[in-house]
C-alpha positions as CSV (number, residue, x, y, z in Angstrom):
1,M,21.7,-0.4,10.6
2,S,18.7,-2.0,12.2
3,T,16.7,-4.5,10.3
4,V,13.4,-2.8,11.1
5,S,12.3,0.8,10.9
6,T,8.9,2.7,11.0
7,H,7.4,6.1,10.2
8,V,4.0,7.4,11.4
9,L,2.3,10.1,9.4
10,D,-1.0,11.6,11.1
11,T,-2.8,12.0,7.9
12,A,-5.7,14.0,9.5
13,L,-3.3,16.6,10.6
14,G,-0.8,16.2,7.8
15,R,2.3,16.0,10.1
16,P,4.4,13.3,11.7
17,G,2.9,11.2,14.5
18,V,5.3,12.2,17.3
19,G,6.0,10.4,20.6
20,I,4.2,7.1,19.6
21,E,5.5,4.1,21.5
22,V,6.3,1.1,19.3
23,R,7.0,-2.4,20.2
24,L,8.7,-5.1,18.0
25,E,7.6,-8.6,18.8
26,R,8.3,-12.0,17.5
27,V,5.0,-14.0,17.1
28,D,5.9,-17.4,16.0
29,A,7.6,-20.3,17.8
30,D,10.1,-18.0,19.4
31,A,7.6,-15.4,20.6
32,G,8.7,-12.5,22.6
33,L,9.5,-8.7,22.7
34,V,12.4,-8.0,20.5
35,A,12.6,-4.2,21.0
36,T,10.8,-0.9,21.9
37,G,11.0,2.6,20.5
38,T,9.2,6.0,20.4
39,T,8.7,7.9,17.1
40,D,10.9,11.1,17.0
41,A,10.1,14.7,15.9
42,D,9.8,13.3,12.2
43,G,7.5,10.3,13.2
44,R,10.4,8.0,12.8
45,V,11.9,5.1,14.7
46,G,14.9,4.5,12.5
47,E,16.6,1.9,14.6
48,L,14.1,-0.7,16.1
49,G,15.8,-4.0,17.2
50,P,19.0,-5.6,16.2
51,E,21.0,-5.4,13.1
52,S,19.7,-8.7,11.8
53,L,16.6,-10.8,12.6
54,P,16.3,-14.5,12.0
55,A,13.5,-15.5,9.4
56,G,10.1,-15.6,11.1
57,T,6.9,-13.7,11.9
58,Y,7.0,-10.4,13.6
59,R,4.5,-7.7,14.8
60,L,4.8,-3.9,15.2
61,V,2.4,-2.6,17.9
62,F,1.8,1.1,18.0
63,D,0.3,2.8,21.1
64,T,-2.1,5.1,19.2
65,G,-4.5,5.4,22.1
66,A,-2.0,7.4,24.2
67,Y,-1.1,9.4,21.1
68,F,-4.6,10.6,20.5
69,T,-5.4,10.9,24.2
70,R,-2.6,13.5,24.6
71,S,-4.3,15.5,22.0
72,A,-7.8,15.0,23.4
73,T,-8.7,13.5,20.1
74,A,-11.6,10.7,20.1
75,A,-10.1,7.6,18.3
76,F,-11.4,4.2,17.4
77,F,-8.1,2.2,17.5
78,P,-6.3,2.3,20.8
79,Q,-3.5,0.4,19.1
80,V,-2.4,-0.5,15.6
81,S,-0.8,-3.8,15.1
82,V,1.1,-4.8,12.0
83,T,2.2,-8.4,11.4
84,F,4.8,-9.2,8.7
85,V,7.1,-11.9,7.7
86,V,11.0,-11.6,7.7
87,T,12.3,-14.0,4.9
88,D,15.7,-12.6,4.2
89,S,18.5,-10.3,5.8
90,G,17.1,-7.2,4.0
91,H,15.9,-4.1,5.7
92,Y,12.1,-3.8,6.6
93,H,10.7,-0.3,6.7
94,V,7.0,-0.4,7.8
95,P,5.3,2.9,7.5
96,V,1.9,3.7,9.1
97,L,-0.6,6.4,7.7
98,L,-2.8,7.1,10.7
99,S,-5.9,9.1,11.5
100,P,-8.5,8.9,14.3
101,F,-10.7,6.3,12.5
102,A,-8.5,4.7,10.0
103,F,-4.8,3.5,9.3
104,S,-3.1,1.9,6.5
105,T,0.4,0.5,6.1
106,Y,2.7,-1.1,3.4
107,R,6.4,-2.3,3.0
108,G,8.5,0.8,2.4
109,S,12.1,1.0,1.3
């Protein structure tokens, strides 16, 4: 099982955010791209990155601009960036609730 997973829900439409490109990056001293993925038909990327990540600061970047462009929807945020800290070997699930003019996130389970 991967250390990081995500799920995008388009709250304006009440359905999964399908086909959103997602990047996992390390942003501290060892900065760099860790993994990429695309949300599936359920809006999920279940396996993003390796089975374990060293402690550090990471960022998920969601290409929301391309997602909204595909449906000809005007949107305010061309990308959503969520920065979080990995402190142990647990699983980190980072869901995003998305609409054209807002987003929210939390640490899921």
